[in-house]
C-alpha positions as CSV (number, residue, x, y, z in Angstrom):
1,M,-0.1,0.1,-0.1
2,K,1.5,3.6,-0.9
3,I,-0.1,6.8,-0.3
4,T,-1.1,8.5,-3.4
5,R,-2.4,12.0,-2.2
6,I,-3.0,14.1,0.8
7,R,-6.0,16.3,0.9
8,T,-7.3,18.9,3.4
9,E,-10.6,20.6,3.7
10,L,-11.4,23.7,6.3
11,V,-14.1,24.0,8.8
12,E,-16.2,25.4,11.3
13,V,-18.2,24.4,13.8
14,P,-20.4,26.7,16.0
15,L,-21.0,26.3,19.4
16,D,-24.4,26.0,20.8
17,K,-23.7,29.1,22.5
18,P,-20.8,31.1,23.2
19,I,-18.5,29.7,26.6
20,A,-16.1,31.3,28.8
21,T,-12.9,29.7,30.8
22,A,-10.4,31.8,33.2
23,I,-8.5,32.1,29.8
24,H,-10.4,31.2,26.6
25,S,-13.6,32.6,25.1
26,L,-15.0,30.4,22.7
27,H,-18.0,30.5,20.0
28,S,-16.6,27.6,17.5
29,V,-13.9,25.4,16.9
30,G,-12.1,25.4,13.3
31,C,-10.7,22.2,12.1
32,V,-8.1,21.3,9.1
33,L,-9.5,17.6,8.1
34,L,-6.4,15.6,6.9
35,S,-7.3,13.0,4.3
36,I,-4.7,10.7,3.3
37,E,-5.2,8.2,0.4
38,T,-3.9,5.4,-0.9
39,D,-3.4,3.4,-4.0
40,E,-5.6,0.7,-2.5
41,G,-8.7,2.8,-2.0
42,L,-8.1,3.2,1.6
43,V,-8.3,6.8,3.1
44,G,-6.9,7.5,6.6
45,E,-8.5,10.8,8.5
46,A,-7.6,12.9,11.4
47,Y,-7.4,16.3,12.2
48,A,-6.4,19.3,13.9
49,F,-8.3,22.4,15.2
50,S,-8.1,26.1,16.5
51,I,-10.1,27.8,18.7
52,N,-12.2,30.1,16.8
53,A,-10.8,29.3,13.3
54,V,-8.2,31.3,14.0
55,R,-4.7,30.7,12.2
56,L,-6.8,28.1,10.8
57,K,-4.9,28.4,7.2
58,A,-1.7,28.3,9.5
59,F,-2.1,25.1,10.4
60,D,-3.4,23.7,6.8
61,E,-0.1,25.0,5.6
62,M,1.7,23.4,8.2
63,I,0.0,19.9,7.5
64,T,0.5,20.0,3.6
65,S,4.1,20.9,3.8
66,F,4.9,17.4,4.8
67,D,3.4,15.7,1.7
68,H,6.8,15.2,0.6
69,Q,7.4,13.0,3.4
70,L,4.3,10.6,2.6
71,I,3.5,10.3,-1.0
72,G,4.9,7.2,-2.3
73,K,5.4,5.7,1.2
74,D,4.1,2.8,2.9
75,P,1.8,4.2,5.8
76,H,2.7,0.6,7.6
77,Y,6.3,2.5,7.9
78,V,4.7,5.5,10.6
79,E,7.4,5.1,12.9
80,A,9.8,6.3,9.9
81,I,7.6,8.7,8.9
82,W,7.1,10.2,12.3
83,Q,11.0,10.2,12.8
84,N,11.6,12.1,9.2
85,I,9.3,15.2,10.3
86,W,10.1,15.3,13.8
87,K,14.0,15.9,12.0
88,E,12.5,18.2,9.7
89,I,11.0,20.3,11.9
90,N,14.1,20.8,14.2
91,P,14.8,24.4,12.7
92,I,11.4,25.6,14.0
93,G,11.1,23.5,17.2
94,H,9.3,20.9,18.5
95,R,6.4,22.7,20.1
96,G,3.5,24.4,18.8
97,M,2.1,24.4,15.0
98,S,5.0,22.1,13.9
99,V,3.8,19.2,16.4
100,S,0.3,19.8,15.6
101,A,0.9,19.3,12.0
102,L,2.9,15.8,12.8
103,S,0.4,14.5,15.2
104,T,-2.0,15.0,12.6
105,I,-0.3,13.0,10.2
106,D,0.4,10.2,12.4
107,T,-2.8,9.8,13.3
108,A,-4.1,9.7,10.0
109,C,-1.6,6.9,9.1
110,W,-2.7,4.5,11.9
111,D,-6.3,5.2,11.3
112,L,-4.9,3.7,8.0
113,I,-2.9,1.0,9.1
114,G,-5.9,-0.2,11.3
115,K,-8.5,-0.1,8.1
116,A,-5.9,-2.1,6.4
117,A,-5.9,-4.6,8.8
118,N,-9.7,-4.5,9.2
119,K,-9.2,-3.9,13.0
120,P,-9.9,-1.1,15.4
121,L,-6.5,0.2,16.6
122,H,-7.1,-0.7,20.0
123,H,-6.8,-4.6,19.2
124,L,-3.5,-3.7,17.5
125,F,-2.2,-1.9,19.7
126,G,-2.9,-4.6,22.4
127,A,-6.4,-4.1,23.7
128,C,-7.3,-4.0,27.7
129,R,-10.9,-3.2,28.1
130,D,-14.1,-2.3,25.6
131,S,-15.4,0.8,27.6
132,I,-13.6,3.3,29.1
133,K,-14.7,5.8,31.9
134,T,-15.8,9.2,31.0
135,Y,-16.9,12.6,32.7
136,A,-19.0,15.6,30.8
137,S,-16.8,18.4,29.7
138,A,-18.3,20.2,27.8
139,G,-20.7,22.4,30.3
140,L,-20.5,24.0,33.8
141,W,-18.3,27.3,32.6
142,L,-17.3,29.8,34.4
143,S,-19.3,32.4,32.5
144,Q,-22.7,30.8,33.5
145,T,-24.5,31.3,37.1
146,I,-25.2,29.1,39.5
147,D,-28.7,28.6,38.8
148,E,-27.3,27.3,35.4
149,L,-24.7,25.0,36.7
150,Q,-27.1,23.1,39.0
151,A,-29.9,22.6,36.0
152,E,-27.0,21.6,33.9
153,A,-25.3,19.3,36.0
154,A,-28.7,17.6,36.9
155,D,-29.0,17.1,32.7
156,F,-25.4,15.4,32.6
157,I,-26.5,12.8,34.5
158,E,-30.4,12.7,33.1
159,Q,-27.9,11.9,29.6
160,G,-26.1,9.1,31.3
161,F,-22.9,10.7,32.7
162,R,-21.4,9.6,36.1
163,G,-19.0,12.2,36.4
164,M,-18.3,15.8,35.0
165,K,-16.1,18.5,35.1
166,M,-16.2,22.4,36.0
167,R,-14.6,25.5,35.4
168,L,-12.8,28.0,38.2
169,G,-10.6,30.1,38.2
170,S,-12.3,33.5,38.5
171,G,-9.5,34.6,41.8
172,N,-12.8,35.1,44.1
173,T,-11.9,32.1,45.9
174,S,-15.5,32.4,48.0
175,A,-17.2,32.5,44.9
176,D,-15.5,29.4,43.7
177,V,-16.4,27.6,46.4
178,E,-19.7,28.6,46.1
179,R,-20.4,27.3,42.8
180,V,-18.4,23.8,43.7
181,K,-20.9,23.5,46.6
182,A,-23.6,24.3,44.7
183,V,-22.8,22.0,42.0
184,R,-21.9,19.0,44.6
185,E,-25.3,19.7,46.3
186,S,-27.2,19.4,43.0
187,I,-25.8,16.0,42.0
188,G,-24.7,14.2,45.3
189,D,-22.0,12.0,46.7
190,N,-21.8,9.5,43.9
191,I,-21.3,11.3,41.1
192,E,-17.5,12.4,40.5
193,L,-16.7,16.0,40.0
194,M,-13.1,17.7,38.8
195,V,-12.5,21.5,38.4
196,D,-10.1,23.5,36.1
197,L,-8.6,26.1,37.0
198,N,-7.3,26.5,33.6
199,Q,-4.0,28.0,34.7
200,A,-5.4,30.8,36.4
201,L,-4.0,31.1,39.8
202,T,-0.5,31.5,41.5
203,P,0.7,28.4,43.5
204,K,-0.4,30.3,46.7
205,A,-4.2,31.2,45.9
206,A,-4.3,27.7,44.1
207,I,-3.3,26.3,47.3
208,Q,-5.9,28.4,49.1
209,L,-8.4,27.4,47.1
210,G,-7.8,23.8,47.2
211,R,-7.9,23.1,50.7
212,S,-11.1,24.9,50.6
213,L,-12.7,22.5,48.5
214,E,-11.6,19.3,50.1
215,E,-14.9,19.0,51.9
216,F,-16.6,18.3,48.3
217,N,-14.3,15.2,47.1
218,L,-12.9,16.2,44.0
219,T,-11.5,13.7,42.0
220,W,-8.9,15.9,40.6
221,I,-7.9,19.8,40.6
222,E,-6.8,20.6,36.7
223,E,-4.0,22.8,35.6
224,P,-4.2,25.0,38.8
225,V,-1.0,27.5,37.7
226,A,0.5,28.4,34.5
227,A,1.3,25.2,32.4
228,Y,4.9,26.5,32.3
229,D,5.4,26.8,36.1
230,L,6.4,22.9,37.0
231,K,7.6,24.0,40.4
232,G,4.5,25.6,40.6
233,H,2.5,22.6,39.9
234,A,5.0,20.5,42.1
235,K,4.3,22.7,44.9
236,V,0.5,22.6,44.4
237,T,0.7,18.9,44.0
238,Q,2.9,18.3,47.1
239,T,0.5,20.5,49.2
240,L,-2.9,19.3,48.6
241,D,-4.3,16.0,49.4
242,T,-7.0,16.2,46.3
243,P,-5.0,14.9,43.3
244,I,-3.8,17.5,40.3
245,A,-4.2,16.6,36.8
246,S,-2.2,18.5,34.0
247,G,0.0,18.2,30.8
248,E,-2.6,19.2,28.2
249,T,-0.1,22.0,27.2
250,E,3.0,20.1,27.2
251,Y,4.3,19.1,23.9
252,N,6.2,15.5,23.5
253,R,7.3,12.9,25.7
254,F,10.1,15.0,26.6
255,A,8.3,17.5,28.2
256,M,6.0,15.1,29.8
257,Q,9.4,13.6,31.3
258,Q,10.1,16.6,32.7
259,M,6.6,17.0,34.6
260,I,7.7,13.2,36.3
261,E,10.6,14.3,37.1
262,Q,9.5,17.2,39.1
263,C,6.7,15.6,40.7
264,S,4.6,18.4,39.1
265,C,1.2,16.3,39.2
266,D,-0.6,13.0,40.3
267,I,-2.5,12.7,36.8
268,L,-0.7,13.5,33.3
269,M,-3.1,14.4,30.4
270,P,-1.8,14.1,27.1
271,D,-3.6,15.9,24.3
272,L,-3.4,14.4,21.1
273,Q,-2.7,17.3,18.6
274,R,0.1,18.6,21.1
275,I,1.7,15.0,22.1
276,G,2.6,14.1,18.6
277,G,-0.3,11.6,17.3
278,L,-1.0,8.1,18.1
279,T,2.7,7.2,18.4
280,E,3.8,9.7,20.9
281,M,0.8,9.1,23.0
282,R,1.8,5.7,23.5
283,N,4.9,6.6,24.3
284,V,3.3,8.6,27.1
285,A,1.2,6.2,28.6
286,A,4.2,4.0,28.8
287,L,6.1,6.6,30.5
288,A,3.4,7.5,32.8
289,S,2.8,3.4,33.3
290,A,6.9,3.5,33.9
291,N,6.5,5.8,37.2
292,N,2.9,4.4,38.2
293,M,1.1,7.3,36.9
294,P,-2.1,7.1,35.3
295,I,-3.4,9.1,32.6
296,S,-6.3,11.0,31.1
297,T,-6.7,12.0,27.6
298,H,-7.4,15.8,26.7
299,I,-9.9,16.6,24.5
300,F,-10.1,14.7,20.8
301,T,-12.7,12.1,22.2
302,E,-13.3,9.8,19.4
303,Q,-9.8,9.6,18.3
304,S,-8.2,9.1,21.8
305,L,-10.9,5.7,22.4
306,C,-7.9,3.5,20.9
307,I,-5.5,5.0,23.3
308,A,-8.3,4.3,26.4
309,G,-8.5,0.6,25.0
310,S,-5.1,-0.2,25.2
311,A,-2.9,1.4,28.0
312,S,-4.5,0.2,31.2
313,N,-3.1,3.3,32.9
314,C,-5.7,5.2,31.2
315,I,-8.3,6.3,33.6
316,S,-11.0,8.2,31.8
317,V,-11.4,10.3,28.7
318,E,-12.9,13.5,28.4
319,H,-16.1,13.6,26.5
320,I,-16.4,16.8,24.0
321,P,-18.7,16.5,21.6
322,W,-17.8,19.9,20.1
323,Y,-16.5,17.7,16.7
324,S,-19.1,15.0,17.0
325,P,-21.1,17.1,14.0
326,L,-18.0,15.8,11.7
327,F,-18.4,12.3,12.0
328,R,-20.7,9.6,10.7
329,E,-20.7,7.6,13.7
330,D,-21.7,8.4,17.1
331,L,-20.4,8.3,20.5
332,V,-21.8,5.5,22.8
333,L,-22.3,6.3,26.4
334,E,-23.3,3.1,28.7
335,E,-23.5,3.5,32.2
336,G,-21.1,6.5,32.7
337,K,-18.7,4.6,30.2
338,L,-17.8,5.5,26.7
339,V,-17.7,1.8,24.6
340,I,-14.4,1.5,22.3
341,P,-15.5,0.6,19.0
342,N,-14.8,-2.3,17.3
343,R,-14.9,-1.1,13.5
344,P,-11.4,-0.7,11.5
345,G,-9.2,2.3,12.7
346,L,-9.8,5.0,14.5
347,G,-13.6,3.7,14.2
348,F,-14.5,7.1,13.1
349,T,-14.8,8.5,9.8
350,F,-15.6,11.9,8.5
351,D,-19.1,12.8,7.3
352,P,-19.1,14.5,3.6
353,Q,-22.7,16.5,4.3
354,A,-21.2,17.9,7.6
355,I,-18.3,18.7,5.6
356,K,-20.5,21.0,3.3
357,R,-22.0,22.2,6.2
358,Y,-19.6,23.4,8.1
359,A,-17.2,24.5,5.1
360,I,-15.0,27.6,5.3
Protein backbone atom coordinates (compact mmCIF):
# COMPACT_ATOMS: atom_id res chain seq x y z
CA MET A 1 0.00 0.00 0.00
CA LYS A 2 1.34 3.41 -1.01
CA ILE A 3 0.17 6.91 -0.20
CA THR A 4 -0.88 8.66 -3.40
CA ARG A 5 -2.32 11.98 -2.20
CA ILE A 6 -3.07 14.06 0.86
CA ARG A 7 -6.12 16.29 0.96
CA THR A 8 -7.28 18.88 3.49
CA GLU A 9 -10.59 20.63 4.06
CA LEU A 10 -11.24 23.53 6.40
CA VAL A 11 -14.40 23.69 8.49
CA GLU A 12 -15.76 25.75 11.36
CA VAL A 13 -18.25 24.18 13.76
CA PRO A 14 -20.23 26.70 15.84
CA LEU A 15 -20.88 26.00 19.52
CA ASP A 16 -24.45 26.04 20.78
CA LYS A 17 -23.62 29.23 22.69
CA PRO A 18 -20.48 31.24 23.48
CA ILE A 19 -18.53 29.99 26.50
CA ALA A 20 -15.80 31.36 28.72
CA THR A 21 -13.09 29.98 30.99
CA ALA A 22 -10.45 31.83 32.98
CA ILE A 23 -8.32 32.15 29.83
CA HIS A 24 -10.57 31.26 26.87
CA SER A 25 -13.51 32.79 25.05
CA LEU A 26 -15.03 30.42 22.48
CA HIS A 27 -17.83 30.61 19.95
CA SER A 28 -16.62 27.90 17.54
CA VAL A 29 -13.93 25.36 16.76
CA GLY A 30 -12.17 25.37 13.43
CA CYS A 31 -10.70 22.16 12.04
CA VAL A 32 -8.31 21.13 9.30
CA LEU A 33 -9.62 17.75 8.19
CA LEU A 34 -6.80 15.62 6.77
CA SER A 35 -7.41 12.72 4.40
CA ILE A 36 -4.47 10.54 3.33
CA GLU A 37 -5.36 8.56 0.20
CA THR A 38 -3.72 5.32 -0.99
CA ASP A 39 -3.42 3.22 -4.13
CA GLU A 40 -5.66 0.58 -2.49
CA GLY A 41 -8.58 2.98 -2.10
CA LEU A 42 -8.23 3.26 1.66
CA VAL A 43 -8.27 6.70 3.28
CA GLY A 44 -6.80 7.64 6.66
CA GLU A 45 -8.41 10.55 8.47
CA ALA A 46 -7.49 12.89 11.32
CA TYR A 47 -7.91 16.54 12.22
CA ALA A 48 -6.23 19.51 13.87
CA PHE A 49 -8.25 22.26 15.49
CA SER A 50 -8.00 25.86 16.62
CA ILE A 51 -10.27 27.86 18.88
CA ASN A 52 -12.64 30.09 16.88
CA ALA A 53 -10.89 28.94 13.67
CA VAL A 54 -8.06 31.40 14.33
CA ARG A 55 -4.90 30.75 12.26
CA LEU A 56 -6.55 27.71 10.69
CA LYS A 57 -4.92 28.38 7.31
CA ALA A 58 -1.53 28.31 9.00
CA PHE A 59 -2.33 24.86 10.40
CA ASP A 60 -3.37 23.78 6.91
CA GLU A 61 -0.17 25.04 5.31
CA MET A 62 1.95 23.36 7.96
CA ILE A 63 0.25 19.99 7.44
CA THR A 64 0.37 20.06 3.64
CA SER A 65 4.03 21.16 3.67
CA PHE A 66 4.95 17.59 4.65
CA ASP A 67 3.40 15.91 1.61
CA HIS A 68 6.91 14.98 0.38
CA GLN A 69 7.30 12.85 3.52
CA LEU A 70 4.15 10.93 2.61
CA ILE A 71 3.65 10.56 -1.14
CA GLY A 72 4.85 7.13 -2.31
CA LYS A 73 5.37 5.89 1.26
CA ASP A 74 3.76 2.88 2.89
CA PRO A 75 1.80 4.15 5.93
CA HIS A 76 2.80 1.01 7.83
CA TYR A 77 6.19 2.70 8.18
CA VAL A 78 4.53 5.21 10.47
CA GLU A 79 7.50 5.33 12.86
CA ALA A 80 9.86 6.21 10.00
CA ILE A 81 7.45 8.91 8.80
CA TRP A 82 7.22 10.30 12.34
CA GLN A 83 10.99 10.40 12.77
CA ASN A 84 11.55 12.03 9.38
CA ILE A 85 9.10 14.83 10.13
CA TRP A 86 10.53 15.19 13.65
CA LYS A 87 13.99 15.76 12.14
CA GLU A 88 12.64 18.17 9.53
CA ILE A 89 10.95 20.44 12.08
CA ASN A 90 14.11 20.80 14.16
CA PRO A 91 14.88 24.32 12.84
CA ILE A 92 11.38 25.60 13.74
CA GLY A 93 11.04 23.70 17.00
CA HIS A 94 9.37 20.67 18.51
CA ARG A 95 6.43 22.51 19.99
CA GLY A 96 3.45 24.41 18.67
CA MET A 97 2.06 24.20 15.17
CA SER A 98 4.84 22.01 13.80
CA VAL A 99 4.07 19.23 16.29
CA SER A 100 0.33 19.67 15.71
CA ALA A 101 0.91 18.97 12.02
CA LEU A 102 3.01 15.92 12.86
CA SER A 103 0.29 14.71 15.24
CA THR A 104 -2.41 14.97 12.60
CA ILE A 105 -0.37 13.13 9.98
CA ASP A 106 0.65 10.40 12.43
CA THR A 107 -2.92 9.79 13.59
CA ALA A 108 -4.19 9.57 10.00
CA CYS A 109 -1.45 7.05 9.17
CA TRP A 110 -2.51 4.88 12.10
CA ASP A 111 -6.11 5.10 10.92
CA LEU A 112 -4.91 3.72 7.59
CA ILE A 113 -3.01 0.90 9.28
CA GLY A 114 -6.12 -0.16 11.16
CA LYS A 115 -8.28 -0.01 8.06
CA ALA A 116 -5.75 -2.04 6.06
CA ALA A 117 -5.83 -4.74 8.75
CA ASN A 118 -9.63 -4.40 9.10
CA LYS A 119 -9.08 -4.13 12.85
CA PRO A 120 -9.79 -1.44 15.46
CA LEU A 121 -6.58 0.22 16.59
CA HIS A 122 -6.92 -0.74 20.23
CA HIS A 123 -6.83 -4.39 19.11
CA LEU A 124 -3.68 -3.78 17.09
CA PHE A 125 -2.09 -1.94 20.02
CA GLY A 126 -3.08 -4.72 22.43
CA ALA A 127 -6.53 -4.28 23.94
CA CYS A 128 -7.15 -4.09 27.68
CA ARG A 129 -10.81 -3.03 27.75
CA ASP A 130 -13.90 -2.40 25.61
CA SER A 131 -15.19 0.70 27.42
CA ILE A 132 -13.69 3.54 29.43
CA LYS A 133 -14.91 5.91 32.11
CA THR A 134 -15.69 9.40 30.88
CA TYR A 135 -16.90 12.72 32.25
CA ALA A 136 -18.98 15.52 30.78
CA SER A 137 -16.66 18.41 30.04
CA ALA A 138 -18.57 20.64 27.62
CA GLY A 139 -20.41 22.56 30.31
CA LEU A 140 -20.36 24.06 33.79
CA TRP A 141 -18.44 27.05 32.49
CA LEU A 142 -17.12 29.98 34.46
CA SER A 143 -19.50 32.25 32.55
CA GLN A 144 -22.63 30.48 33.87
CA THR A 145 -24.72 31.40 36.89
CA ILE A 146 -25.12 29.01 39.80
CA ASP A 147 -28.69 28.23 38.73
CA GLU A 148 -27.43 27.39 35.25
CA LEU A 149 -24.68 25.20 36.71
CA GLN A 150 -27.13 23.18 38.78
CA ALA A 151 -29.55 22.74 35.87
CA GLU A 152 -26.81 21.61 33.51
CA ALA A 153 -25.31 19.24 36.08
CA ALA A 154 -28.71 17.59 36.49
CA ASP A 155 -28.99 17.31 32.70
CA PHE A 156 -25.61 15.58 32.47
CA ILE A 157 -26.80 12.96 34.94
CA GLU A 158 -29.98 12.52 32.91
CA GLN A 159 -27.82 11.89 29.83
CA GLY A 160 -26.07 9.06 31.66
CA PHE A 161 -22.85 10.69 32.82
CA ARG A 162 -21.40 9.62 36.17
CA GLY A 163 -18.73 12.30 36.21
CA MET A 164 -18.44 15.96 35.17
CA LYS A 165 -15.97 18.83 35.17
CA MET A 166 -16.55 22.48 35.99
CA ARG A 167 -14.33 25.51 35.39
CA LEU A 168 -13.07 27.77 38.14
CA GLY A 169 -10.24 30.26 38.44
CA SER A 170 -12.23 33.48 38.85
CA GLY A 171 -9.71 34.78 41.38
CA ASN A 172 -12.44 34.98 44.01
CA THR A 173 -11.98 31.99 46.31
CA SER A 174 -15.32 32.40 48.07
CA ALA A 175 -17.22 32.61 44.77
CA ASP A 176 -15.44 29.53 43.37
CA VAL A 177 -16.16 27.54 46.52
CA GLU A 178 -19.82 28.55 46.39
CA ARG A 179 -20.09 27.31 42.81
CA VAL A 180 -18.58 23.92 43.65
CA LYS A 181 -20.78 23.60 46.72
CA ALA A 182 -23.89 24.27 44.65
CA VAL A 183 -22.96 21.67 42.02
CA ARG A 184 -22.00 19.04 44.60
CA GLU A 185 -25.32 19.56 46.42
CA SER A 186 -27.11 19.20 43.08
CA ILE A 187 -25.43 15.96 41.95
CA GLY A 188 -24.93 14.19 45.29
CA ASP A 189 -21.91 12.29 46.56
CA ASN A 190 -21.89 9.42 44.04
CA ILE A 191 -21.08 11.48 40.94
CA GLU A 192 -17.42 12.26 40.25
CA LEU A 193 -16.67 15.98 40.14
CA MET A 194 -13.50 17.56 38.74
CA VAL A 195 -12.54 21.23 38.55
CA ASP A 196 -10.31 22.95 35.99
CA LEU A 197 -8.59 26.19 37.01
CA ASN A 198 -7.28 26.78 33.47
CA GLN A 199 -3.87 27.99 34.71
CA ALA A 200 -5.49 31.04 36.31
CA LEU A 201 -3.94 31.15 39.79
CA THR A 202 -0.62 31.54 41.56
CA PRO A 203 0.59 28.53 43.58
CA LYS A 204 -0.42 30.21 46.86
CA ALA A 205 -3.89 31.08 45.58
CA ALA A 206 -4.34 27.58 44.13
CA ILE A 207 -3.40 26.02 47.46
CA GLN A 208 -5.81 28.29 49.31
CA LEU A 209 -8.62 27.38 46.94
CA GLY A 210 -7.69 23.71 46.95
CA ARG A 211 -7.84 23.50 50.72
CA SER A 212 -11.25 25.18 50.70
CA LEU A 213 -12.50 22.60 48.19
CA GLU A 214 -11.30 19.47 50.01
CA GLU A 215 -14.66 18.86 51.68
CA PHE A 216 -16.32 18.35 48.28
CA ASN A 217 -14.37 15.16 47.45
CA LEU A 218 -13.05 16.26 44.06
CA THR A 219 -11.61 13.66 41.70
CA TRP A 220 -8.93 16.15 40.67
CA ILE A 221 -7.97 19.79 40.33
CA GLU A 222 -6.69 20.53 36.83
CA GLU A 223 -4.00 22.96 35.68
CA PRO A 224 -4.02 25.07 38.86
CA VAL A 225 -1.18 27.36 37.75
CA ALA A 226 0.57 28.39 34.54
CA ALA A 227 1.44 25.34 32.45
CA TYR A 228 5.12 26.31 32.23
CA ASP A 229 5.41 26.69 36.03
CA LEU A 230 6.42 23.13 36.86
CA LYS A 231 7.78 24.11 40.27
CA GLY A 232 4.50 25.84 41.07
CA HIS A 233 2.61 22.76 39.93
CA ALA A 234 4.82 20.62 42.17
CA LYS A 235 4.23 22.86 45.18
CA VAL A 236 0.45 22.60 44.75
CA THR A 237 0.66 18.84 44.14
CA GLN A 238 2.75 18.20 47.23
CA THR A 239 0.61 20.42 49.48
CA LEU A 240 -2.92 19.33 48.62
CA ASP A 241 -4.54 15.95 49.27
CA THR A 242 -6.75 16.32 46.18
CA PRO A 243 -4.98 14.88 43.09
CA ILE A 244 -3.61 17.38 40.58
CA ALA A 245 -4.08 16.69 36.84
CA SER A 246 -2.06 18.48 34.18
CA GLY A 247 -0.10 18.09 30.96
CA GLU A 248 -2.59 19.02 28.24
CA THR A 249 -0.44 21.99 27.23
CA GLU A 250 2.79 20.02 26.99
CA TYR A 251 4.36 18.80 23.76
CA ASN A 252 5.92 15.35 23.25
CA ARG A 253 7.29 12.82 25.72
CA PHE A 254 10.31 14.91 26.66
CA ALA A 255 8.13 17.60 28.25
CA MET A 256 6.09 14.90 29.99
CA GLN A 257 9.33 13.43 31.34
CA GLN A 258 10.13 16.80 32.92
CA MET A 259 6.70 16.92 34.55
CA ILE A 260 7.25 13.46 36.01
CA GLU A 261 10.77 14.25 37.24
CA GLN A 262 9.60 17.43 38.97
CA CYS A 263 6.51 15.71 40.50
CA SER A 264 4.35 18.38 38.88
CA CYS A 265 1.09 16.43 38.99
CA ASP A 266 -0.56 13.18 40.00
CA ILE A 267 -2.35 12.52 36.69
CA LEU A 268 -0.93 13.23 33.22
CA MET A 269 -3.35 14.57 30.61
CA PRO A 270 -1.78 14.20 27.14
CA ASP A 271 -3.52 16.02 24.30
CA LEU A 272 -3.45 14.12 20.99
CA GLN A 273 -2.75 17.24 18.91
CA ARG A 274 0.04 18.57 21.09
CA ILE A 275 1.67 15.33 22.14
CA GLY A 276 2.70 14.10 18.68
CA GLY A 277 -0.12 11.84 17.51
CA LEU A 278 -0.93 8.27 18.47
CA THR A 279 2.71 7.18 18.19
CA GLU A 280 3.82 9.65 20.86
CA MET A 281 0.64 9.22 22.92
CA ARG A 282 1.51 5.54 23.30
CA ASN A 283 5.05 6.51 24.32
CA VAL A 284 3.68 8.85 26.98
CA ALA A 285 1.25 6.21 28.27
CA ALA A 286 4.18 3.80 28.65
CA LEU A 287 6.34 6.49 30.26
CA ALA A 288 3.61 7.26 32.78
CA SER A 289 3.08 3.57 33.46
CA ALA A 290 6.79 3.11 34.15
CA ASN A 291 6.42 5.81 36.82
CA ASN A 292 3.19 4.37 38.26
CA MET A 293 1.15 7.32 37.02
CA PRO A 294 -2.33 7.28 35.47
CA ILE A 295 -3.25 9.25 32.37
CA SER A 296 -6.54 10.79 31.27
CA THR A 297 -6.75 11.96 27.66
CA HIS A 298 -7.55 15.58 26.78
CA ILE A 299 -10.28 16.47 24.24
CA PHE A 300 -10.14 14.46 20.94
CA THR A 301 -12.70 12.09 22.43
CA GLU A 302 -13.33 9.98 19.35
CA GLN A 303 -9.70 9.64 18.31
CA SER A 304 -8.35 8.96 21.81
CA LEU A 305 -10.55 5.94 22.49
CA CYS A 306 -8.02 3.56 20.93
CA ILE A 307 -5.47 4.72 23.53
CA ALA A 308 -7.99 4.26 26.31
CA GLY A 309 -8.66 0.76 25.05
CA SER A 310 -5.00 -0.26 25.01
CA ALA A 311 -3.28 1.66 27.83
CA SER A 312 -4.13 0.00 31.13
CA ASN A 313 -3.12 3.12 33.09
CA CYS A 314 -5.65 5.30 31.23
CA ILE A 315 -8.36 6.05 33.79
CA SER A 316 -10.74 8.15 31.67
CA VAL A 317 -11.29 10.19 28.52
CA GLU A 318 -12.69 13.69 28.36
CA HIS A 319 -16.09 13.89 26.70
CA ILE A 320 -16.18 16.95 24.44
CA PRO A 321 -18.89 16.75 21.75
CA TRP A 322 -17.73 19.79 19.77
CA TYR A 323 -16.36 17.66 16.91
CA SER A 324 -19.05 14.96 16.89
CA PRO A 325 -21.07 16.66 14.11
CA LEU A 326 -18.17 15.99 11.73
CA PHE A 327 -18.44 12.19 11.98
CA ARG A 328 -20.83 9.62 10.53
CA GLU A 329 -20.65 7.54 13.69
CA ASP A 330 -21.85 8.49 17.18
CA LEU A 331 -20.20 8.11 20.55
CA VAL A 332 -22.01 5.52 22.68
CA LEU A 333 -22.36 6.18 26.42
CA GLU A 334 -23.34 3.25 28.65
CA GLU A 335 -23.49 3.47 32.44
CA GLY A 336 -21.08 6.38 32.56
CA LYS A 337 -18.59 4.77 30.19
CA LEU A 338 -17.85 5.29 26.49
CA VAL A 339 -17.89 2.20 24.32
CA ILE A 340 -14.65 1.75 22.37
CA PRO A 341 -15.76 0.92 18.82
CA ASN A 342 -14.74 -2.29 17.07
CA ARG A 343 -14.79 -0.63 13.66
CA PRO A 344 -11.53 -0.58 11.66
CA GLY A 345 -8.94 2.06 12.40
CA LEU A 346 -10.02 4.90 14.63
CA GLY A 347 -13.63 3.81 14.19
CA PHE A 348 -14.87 7.28 13.18
CA THR A 349 -15.08 8.68 9.64
CA PHE A 350 -15.79 12.16 8.34
CA ASP A 351 -19.32 12.86 7.12
CA PRO A 352 -19.20 14.52 3.63
CA GLN A 353 -22.51 16.28 4.26
CA ALA A 354 -21.22 17.75 7.49
CA ILE A 355 -18.07 18.94 5.72
CA LYS A 356 -20.21 20.78 3.19
CA ARG A 357 -22.36 22.27 5.93
CA TYR A 358 -19.43 23.61 7.96
CA ALA A 359 -16.99 24.35 5.15
CA ILE A 360 -15.05 27.60 5.31
